[in-house]
N, C-alpha and C positions, 0 to 999 in steps of 0.2 A: 504494500500500500504506500501511497505517496512516492517518495523517492528511494533511491538505492540505500541499502543499509551498510554497504561497503564504503569505507572512507576513500577519498582520493589517494591518500598515502598508501593504503592497502592495495588499491588498484595499480599504483605505480610499481610497487614491489612485485605484484603478480606479473605485470608486463615484462619486467626484467627477467623473471624466471622463465617466462614463455619463450623469449626470443633467443633460441638456440639455433645456430646454423644447421641447416639440414632438416629442420622440423616443419618448415613451410606452414606456419600458423596462419589460419584464414580469418581475415577481418573484412567482412562485407561492409559496404558503405551505407550508413543510415541517412535517410533524407528528412527524417523528423524524429521526435522522441519516441513515438509509438513503434516505428520500425526498428529502433534500437532494442526495444523490449522484445520484439519478435526475433531479432538476431540472437539474443540471449536464450530465448526459449528453445531455439533450434540448435543450441549447444555449440555455437561457434566460439572461437577463442577470444575475440575482441571485436571492437567497433571502429570503423574508420569514418572520418567526417571529411568529405571532399570539399575543397574550395570551389570547384566547378559546381557541385550540387548546391552549396550555399548561395552562390551567385545566381544560378539558374532558377532556384526556388524564389528568388526575388525578381525574376524576369529579366536578369542581366546576363550578358555573356561573361565568360571566364577570362577577363582581361585586366584584373586587378582593380575593379571598381568597388568592391566591398571594403568596408572599414574594419579596423581592429575591433571596435565596439560591436559591430554587427556579427563578426565571426566569433568573438569570445562569448557573446550573449547566446547565440543560437547553439554553438558547440556545447556550452555549459548546460543548456536545456536538454540536449540530447544525452550528454554524459551522465547527468544526475538520474536518469530513468533506468539505468542498467548497472548491474554489479560488475560488468565486464570493463576492462580498461579501454579507454577511447583515445585515439590519436587523431589530431586535427591538422589539416593543411593550413599553414600560416603564410602561404605565398612567399614573398620576398622579405617578410618580417615587418612590413608596413612602414618602411623608411630606412634611415641610416642606422648605424650600430646602436645608438642610444634608443631608437625606436624599437629595434629588435629586442633589446634588453627588456623594455617595458612590455612588449608583446609576450615574452616568455612568462613574466610575472603575472600578467593578466590571465593567461591561459592556466597557470597554476591555480590562481584564485577561482577560476571557473570550474575547476575539478577535473581537468584533462590529465591524462597519464603521460602525454608526450605530444610533440608537434614536429613537423618538418619545415625547413626553410630552404628556399631554392636559390639558384644562381642566375636567374634570368634578369634582364633589364625590366624596368617599368616603362610603358605598360607591358605586362607579361601576356602570355597566351597559353592555351591548352598545350600540355607537354607532348601531345601526339600530333600536333599540327606543324607544317613546314614554316620556315621563315623566322625561327626563334633566334634571339640573341642572348648571349651570356655575358655576365660581367667578368672583368679581369679576376684572376685567381686571388690577388691580394684583397680585393673588395669582398669576395665571398668568405675568405678566411676571417676577415674582421667581423662579418655577420655571425659566423659560427662561434668565434671566440667570445663575442658579446653575449650571445645566447647562453653559452656554457657558464660564463661568469655570473650571469644574472639569476640563474635558477637557484632557488632556496632549498628545494627538496632534491637531494642528490640522485634520487631515483626518477625524477622527471626526465623523460627521454628527449634528447636533442638529436634529431635526425637531419642530416644534410642531404638535400636532393640536388643532383646535378643534371642539367639538360645538355651538357657539352657533347654527348654522343652525336646528336643531330648536326652539330656545328663543326667539330674537329675530329670526330671518330672515337673508336674504342680505346686506343692507347691514351688519348687525352683524358678520357673518362677514368681510367684506372689511375693515372697520375694524380688527377684532381681528387679522387676518392681518398687516396693515401694522405694527401695534404690536409684534407678536411678532417680526417680522423686525428691527425697530429694537432689540429687546431681545437679539438675538443668534441667532435661529433661522436655520439654514442652509437650511431647506426648510419647506414648509407642507403640512399634511394637513387639508383641510376635509372633515369627516365628514358623510355622509348628504346629499349634494347631490341636488337634484331633477331637474336637466336638464343637458345639455351647455352651455347658455348660462350656467348658474351656475358650472360649472367654468371656463368661459372668463372670466367676470368676475373670479374669484379670480386666475387666471393673469395677467390683464392688470394687476391691481392691485399685484403684487409682482414683484421682480426676482430671486427665488430659485425653485428647482424646486418644482413642486406635484404632490402625489400624488392619484391617484384610486383609491378603494376599490371594487373590483368584487366585492363579496360577494353570494352568492345570498340570495334571500328578504329583501332589504333595501329601503331607500328609493330607491336609485339603480337606474335601468335598467342592464342589463348591456351597456354600449356596447362596440363593437369597438375594438381597439387603434388603428386608423386614424382613427376618429372622435375618440377622445380626444387623439390626436396633433394633429389639426387644431384642437382646442380649446386647445392649448398645454401639455398635461400632459407631465410629464417621467418619471413613474413610475407604474405600474399594479400594484396588488397583488390577489391572489386568495387571501385569507387562510385560509379554511376549506375550500376546494374539495377538496383532496386528502384531508383528514380525513373530510369528508362522503362522498366517493366510497369510501374504504376501509371506513368503518363500514357504508355501505350494502351493499357487497359481502359483508362479514362477516356481516351480519344475514341476507342471502339464503342464504348457505351454511349457517348454523346452522338455518335453516328447512328447507333441503333435507335435512340430516342427520336432523332430527327427523321429517320426513315419510317419507323413503325408508329410513332406517336406515343410510344410507351417503352419503358425499360424492361418489360416482362421477359423478353428473350435473353437478357443478360443477367437476370437475377441469380441463376444457378452458379454463375462464375464469381459472384460477389462474396466477400466476407460476410457471414451471417451476423445478425444482431447478437446472438449468443456468443459467437466467437470474439466479436469486438468487445463485448462486456467482459469476457474472460481475459483478454489481453490487458485491459485497463484495470483489472482486478476489482471490478465493481463490487462484488460480494464482500470483500474485506472491509469496505468502508462502513458496513453495517455494524462493525465492532464499536464504532464511535457514535453512530446515530442510526437507530433502527428505522427511522423515517426516510433514510436515504435509499434504502434498497429493500422495500417491503412488498415487492411484487414478483410475479413469476415471469421468467423469460423462457419461452419454448426452446428446448434443446440445451439449456444451461443447467448442469447438475447442481443440486442443492440450492437452487435459486428461490 
C-alpha cells in the first residue's frame, strides 16, 4: 500500500549486488509509476527510466528539452512505487560540472538507485539516430568526476554513457570507457553497439559492469539475454518497449472506436477493472478506512 517499503539506501545496495558481469540483469523501462509496479510483479531485476520516455510522455522529442526538475520529479514518482532499484537517464547532466553535481544530489533525494550521464553535445539526440556529436574527452571526464564527487551515498551508481561509437568507432569507445572508469564511473553504457563482439570488447576492457541497450528500431540487434550474458554484460535495458506497446494498443483502440462507434471489440484485450485494482493494491487501503473499499469487484479475490 502507498509507496515502497524498501528505502532508497537499501535499493542502492541491492543494485550493487545485482550488477555482476555476465548476469545480464533485465531492467524494463517504466513509462509511469503503475508500470513500475507491474515490472516488479513480473519479477524483473530492476526498473529503468528512459529520458526519451520522459520527454515523449510530455509530447516532446528526445533532444534535451526536459529539465532536471521534470526528470527528478517524474523519476522519483516512478521509483517510490516499487521495491526494485531504479536507474534514470540524466542526459548530459543538465549543464556544466556544477550542474551535474546538483543533478546527482537531486536524483539521490528523489530515491533513485543510480543514473547515467552521457557525452553528447547539447542539444542531444536519441542514441540510435545518425548525426550525433560528442564532447571532447576532457569535458566528459569533468562531468563524471563531478558526479562521482557529488554523490553522498557511496552506493548511488554513477554510470557513464558514451555515444562515441557512432562518431569515431569501437576503438575510441573502448579508450573512452577506460578513461571514464578512471574518472570515477561505476559502470559503462556504450551506446549503439553493432554486434555482440563489440559488447564483448567493451566488457573485456573495463573492470566495472557494462550495460546493453536493447531498444527497438535501433542500431543494435535485439540479442537475447543469454547471448548478452555470454558477452559479459551485467545489465540489459528495454527503455521504450512498454511505452511503445501501450501507445500502440491505445492507437488501435481509438481506431476501433472511430470505426465501430464502440470499444466493444477491444474490451477483451484490455486490463480488466479487477486486474487494475489488484495492481494499485486497492484492497489494502481498507486497512485504514473500510469506507474506501467496501464493494465487490467481479473477478477480484477477497474483494
